Structures are given as structure tokens and as C-alpha cells.
N, C-alpha and C positions, 0 to 999 in steps of 0.2 A: 706504532711500530713501522708504519710506512714512511713517515716524514721526519721522525726524530732519531737521533743517535740511539743505538741499542743500550748504551751505557746510561741513558736517562732512566733512572729507577724511581719507583714510587712505593709508598707504604701500602700495605694490605694486598691480599690476593686479588681483589677486584678494586682498582684504584677509585678514589673519591674524586669526582669532577666538581670542583667548587664553583659556585655561581655568584654568591654575594655573602657579605659578613658585616657584623656590627658588634663592637665591644668584644666580648668573649664568645660570641655566637657565630657559627658558620653554617651556611646552607649549601646543599649540592643541587645539581640540575634535576634531580628527582624529587626535590622538595624536602628531603630529610634534613634535620637540624642537629648540629653537634656543638657541644661545649668545648671550646678550644683550650686545652690544657698544656699546649706546647707553643702557642703564639708564633706559628710559622718559623720554627727553630729560634725561639726566644727573640723575635724580631718585632712583632706588633706590640711594642712595649707599653703603649698607652691605649691599646685596644684597636681592633679593626675599624677603619673609617672614622677615627676620632674627629669630632666636628671641628676642633680648633686647627688640627693639621689639614683637614680637607679645605677649610676656609682659606688658610694661608697659601696652600698650593694653587687653588683656583685663582686667587688674587694675583699670585706671582706669574702664573702661566699666561695671563692676559697682558702682562707688562713686558716680561723678558724671559725667554726660555733657555738661552744658551750664551756662553761667553768663551769658555776655556780658561785655563790658568794664565793666559796672557793679559787678562783684564781682572779687575777687582770689583766686587759688588758689596753693597752695604751688609746684606744678610750673611755673606761669607765672613766678614769681620765680626759680626754679632755672634756667630757660632763659635769662632775662634776665641772670642772674649769669654763666652759662656764656658767653654772647655777649660780655659785657663783658670777660671774662677773655681771650678769644682774639682780640678785635678790635683793630686797630691804634690806637696813641695813646690819646687820652682818650675814645674813643667808648664810651659806657656807658649812655645812656638809650634805652630800647626802646619801640616801639609795635608790637603784633602785629595782623596781619590774616589773611585767608584765602589770599592769593595774592601772587605777584610783582607783578602789575598793581596791586593795592591798595597794596603797599609803595611802588611808584613814585609813585602818586598822593599818598600821605602825604608822601613826601620832597619832591616839588615844592611842594605846598601849604605845607609847613613852611618851605622856603626862601623862599617868597614872603612869608610872615608875618614871618620873621626880618629880611629885608632891606627889606621895604616896597616891593619891586619885583616885576614880574610876568613879564618876558620870560625865556625859557629857550633855551639853546643845546644842541642834541644833535648826534649824528653821522650822516652819511649811511650807508646800508646797515644801520643799527641796527634792532633789534627790542626793544620794551619791554612788549608786552602787548596786551590786547584791549579795555580800557576806552577811553572817548573821548580822554582825555589821553594814555594810553599808546600808543594807535594813532597819535596825532598826533606823538609823539616818534619813533615808528617811521619809518624812512626807506627803505622798500621799497614800491613801488606795489602789489605783489601782496598785501601785508598791510594796506593802508589801505582803509577803507570808501570807497565811491564818493561818499558825502555825509556831512556832519558833521565833527566834529573841533574842535580848539582853535586859535585864530588866533595865539597869542603865542609859538609855537615856531619857531626858526630852526635850520638844519642846516649844520654845518661839514663840511669835507672829511674823509672817513674816513682814518685813518692806516693805509693798506693798502700796504705796500711793494711787494708783488708786482705790483700793478696801477698803480704809479706810474711814468711814463715816466722814462727816464734810468737811469744807474748810480750813484745817490747813496749816500753813506755813511749809516750810521744817524743820525749827528749832523746831517747835512744834511737827511735826511728829517724828523727831529724838528723842525728849524727851519722847514721848509716847511709842515708840517701845523699847527704852532703859529702861524705867521704867518697862515695862512688863518683859524684860529679868531679871532684878534684882528681880522682884516679883516671877518669876519662880524659881530662885535660892533659895530665902528665904522660899518659901512655898512647893516646891516639891522635894528638895534635902536636904542633911544633912548640907548644908551651906558651904561645901568645895568641889566644883566641880573640876574635873581635867582639864576641857577644855570647851571653847565655840567654836563650829565648825560651819562655815558658808561659803556657796558659796558667792563670792564677788558680782556676778550677777547670779541669779538663771536661769538655762537653761531650764530644764524640767519643772520647775515651771512657765515658761512663760516669760522669759527675764525680771525678776523683778529687778529693780534697786533701791537700798535703798536711802533714802534722805541724803543730805549732813549732815555730823556730826554724823551719826548713828554709824559708825564703830569706830570712836574715843571714843564715849561714851561706846559702847559695850566692847571694849578692856580694857578700864579703869575699868569697872565693874567686868569683869571676873578676872582681876589681883588683884582687891581689895579683892576678896574672895580666892585668892591663886591659881587660875587656869591659864591656858595658852590660848591664842587666836590662833586658827588654821584656816587659810583661804584656801578655795578650789578654785584653779585656773585651774582646769581640763579643763573647757570650755573657761573662759575669758582670760586665760593666753597667753603669748608669743606675745604681741603686738596687740592682736585682738581688744581691746577696744580703741586703738588709743592713741598716745602721750607717753605712758608708756609701759614697758614690761609686767607689771602685773596690773590687775584692781585695786587691793588694793591701789596702788600708787595714784590713783585719789583722795583718801581721806587722803593721807599723814599719813598712819598708817603702822608701821612695825609689821608684825605678829611674833609670837614666832615659829610657824611651818607653812610651806606652802606645799600643795600637788599639783601635776600637772600630766598630761598624754596627751591623745588625740593628739593635734596638735604638740606636742613636737618632734615626729619622723615621721610625715607625713603619719601616717597609720600603722607603725610598732608597735608591742606591747611593750610599755614602760610606766611605772609609776615611779614617783620620789617623795620622801619626803625630804625636805630640812629644816634645822634648824640651830640654833647657836651651836657652838661646845660644850658648857657646858651642853646643853640639850641633845645632842647626846650621851654624855658620860654616861648619866643615864641608858642607855640600857646595862645592865651587863649580862643578860641571853644569852645563846646560841641562835642563830637564823640563818636561811639559806633561800635563795631563789634559787631554782634550775635554773630558767630561768631569775632571776633578773640580770640586767647588761649584758644580752646576747650580744656577740660581734657583731652580725648582727644588732640587734636593736640599739645598741650603735653607730654603724657606721651610721645608718639612722638618729639617733638623732643628731649626730655631724654634718652631712651634712646638715640636715634641719636647725639647728640653725645657721650654717655658712651662709646659704642662707639668713636667716632672718636678720642677722646682716649686710650682704652686701647690702641687698635691703632696709634696714632701715624700716622694716615693721611697727613699731609703727607710724611713720609719714605717711606711705602709707595708713594704716588702718584709720587714722584720715581723710585724704583727701577723700578716697573712701567712708568712713563712712558718711561724710558730704553730698556727692553726693547721697548716698543711702537714708539718712534721708530726704533730700529735695524731692526725688521722692516719698517716702512713705507719706509725708505730702500732696503732691498733690492728692494722692489717698484718704487720710483722708478728704480733702476738698470736694471731689466728692461723696464719699459714706458714708452716715450717719450711716451705720452699722459697721464702723471702730470706735471703742470706744477710742482707744489710740494707738499712736505710741511711742515706747520707746526703749531705749538701748544706747549703746556707741560703736562708731567705727563700726566695721563689726560684731557686735553682736546686732541685732535688732529684734524687735517683733511688730506685730500689733494684738491687741486684738479685736476680733469680738463680737458684742453685738446685741441684738434684736433692741435696740435703745439707744441713748446716755443718755436720761433722766433716764431710768430705770437701765441701765448698766447690764441687765440680760445677762449672758454668752450665746453665740450662737455657740455651738459645731457643730450643723448640718450645719451651714453656713461655718464653717471651713472645714468640710468634702467636701462640694460642691466646695469650693475654691481649696482644694487640688486636686480634680479630674480635675478641670478646668486648673490648672497650669500644670498638666500632659499632657493635650491635647495641651497646648501651648509650650510644650517642656521645662519645667522649674521644677527643683526639689527644694522643700522647706521642712521645718519640722513643727511639731506640738508640742505644749506644753500647760501648764496651768492645773490647778486643774481639770477643766472641759473639757479640750481639746479645749479651746476657743481661743488659740493664735497661729498665724502663726509665725514660727521661721525662721530667716534668718541669715546665717553665712557662706559666701562664702570663697574661698581661699583668703589669705592675699595678693596674687599677682594678683588678678583680675584687669583688665585694665579698664580705663575710658569707652572705647567702649563696653566692655563686660558688665559693670555695666549698661550702657544705654540700651543694648539689654535685659538684665534681667528685668529691670524696665518696658520696653515696654511689655514684655511677661506677667509680673505680672499684669500690667494695663489691658491687653486684658482678662486675666483670671477673674479679678474683674468685668469687663463688662459682661462676660458670666454669672457670679453669679447674 
């Protein structure tokens, strides 16, 4: 409180002071041990202090620690080639920054330069980062500054089936949300938006998974009006959702631009924007990122993705994700205040409610469950517009035994509540 901004918030009534960690296990300064079921906000993708990543970083820092984007390093090119190999379609041109927020800014500015247009459509309940533009794209009042922001962003209805009235089919839901997107373009913009920007699965929004067919319709609509489809894979990317490297592939859609960060370098500061070469060529103005493509961060990213490819993490996430979802549904069957279990692979959420009939959000119950998981030695996250969702996103290398242990601790915490 004395030396940090008051806006620096932490989880739990009494914050955990982390001292060291390995794999999915975290220890605090009092010697207590926790199973990390949230991976530092879905970031330590191959486990805390992964030996391959640690080795690569130690080797790199002894050779070269900094260059800026005015110079090229071999591992920067290696990471770009890796991204091009696993990204959907023709996405192959990369720009590296420090964070997801900067990757988002890069993507939006690139779309504006390519299209010659300036307005952007995002989704309600979204979270995009902490820069001025990223905070304006964010559509949760708690995460937006009281002053400032960018004026040219409009927000469409979030494709949130659980919070949509009626008993509609997935196809009808996809039509409903897509119609709203087009209505926003036609009524709140000049009719020529530069881009539609969306998280493929909303993280801070509460692990919101859109209905099948939505992204196909949304991509077609924005392109009809001359704009680009930008998908945000900062949290869902790199095999986390199972079976594919990126979540957008579940819906068989190729974005025009894609942004990523977090799990890409297992905790080292990296953001990346990837697009097709002809779109990348539209950026003609001078630009620089002092720490973008930093040699140490690139070494971490290269090592992290090498581990991911070797361990076939999309398949692993699918298997462990099925185990996780089965365990969460057992809790759903037992506790009537769990309104919905949702997610893909190792990106899952449970939304807590007063009761299932009313679906009234229960953020107080989330707070109680959060404290209960702490007592059980389990770290989870919180999301949702009202703070009503428990978020789960462990390391992609979590074992079957560790998953069982985590589910046991979560079940014990639910019993406490």
C-alpha cells in the first residue's frame, strides 16, 4: 500500500506472497504449497520454471540481452517461423512486442492502415488490455478508466448463450448475435469499419464460448463492409482449447490478423501480431518497439513452443480437458448453485448463481469459494461481468494425477462453501 498504486489488486482477502514454483506447484513465503490451477492467468503454459525454458534463457542472457527491433536475431526469426507453421491459413508475417495489449494495438493500427478506415467493432464483456486503445476495446466498466479512451470503438452483443433469454438452438443463437453485429455496423458506425475484434473465447468475461457458426457469420459480415476480422488468442491460444493450436480453428475460420501473448513464452514478456504478407505491407509509417523481439524473451518463446510441439499439447489439452470437464460436471450435479460448466480443453469456467431457475449471478459465493480453494491449497481465477465465474486454466503439461488432485481439492472447497 505504501509503494504501489492503489489500483494494484490481488486475489484473496490476505494476498499470497509467492516465493518459488515448479511445474504446477507454487509455494509462498510461509512455506504453504498450492496446486496452480490458473497458471498465472493461463501464462505458465508448460509449467513454472520449465527446465527447457530455463536452460534456453540462461544460455541467451549470457550471450545477448537486448537489441530492439532495429536489429534481427536468429531466435526472433525462429519464433516467427514457428508461428507461421502452426497458425491457420496464410498467416505468416509477424511483429513482436512486449505484451498482449501492445499486440492488440498493433493489430488495430494495422487494420486501419490496410483498409483506410478507422472505426472498430468489439464485443461486450470483453477484456483487451490496459493501454488506452485496449481499455476502450474492453467492455466491462470495472476495467475501464474513469477518463480517457478512444472514441471510434463500438461494441456488439456478446455471444453468451447462457445469458441469452429463450431456449434457442445454436444456429438461432449464431444468427441472433451476427444480426446484432451487422446492426451495430449499420447504426453506430459510418458503415465502413476497419475491423471486428474479438476474443475467440472470452477470458476475463467469464470463459464465454460462442455458439457454433457465429464466427463464420461474423467474419463474413465484417468483410462485406470492407473490414478485417482480428481474433484475440492471448488466452485461448497455443493448444489450450484442445485439438487445435488456436481456438478459432474450432470454427474453421481463418482470421485476417491474429494476436497472442501470455502462454507463448511461459511467463516471459512477449506479444505477437501475425497476419498475411499483403496486409503487413500496408504499414508504411516508421515504427519501433524497444523491447519487441527481445533476445531473452524470444529464447523463452522458442523453447516454450518447441516443448509444446514435442509434447503435442493440443492433444494433451483435449485429453486432460475431458478429464477436467467430467470432474466439473460431477460438481454441477452435486451443487445447485453451479449454473453452468463451460469451456474448451484446459480453458474452463463454472458460473455460480443464486439458483438455476433465476440465474442471478452469485459473486459473493465466488468470493467464498475462492477463499475455500486457498485453504485447500488450490489456485483458481475469477471472471465474469459480475465476478460470478470461477476460471480454470492450468499448465498444458498437467498430468492425469495432478488433475485428479486438483479436482479433489476443488470438490473439498465446494463442500466448504
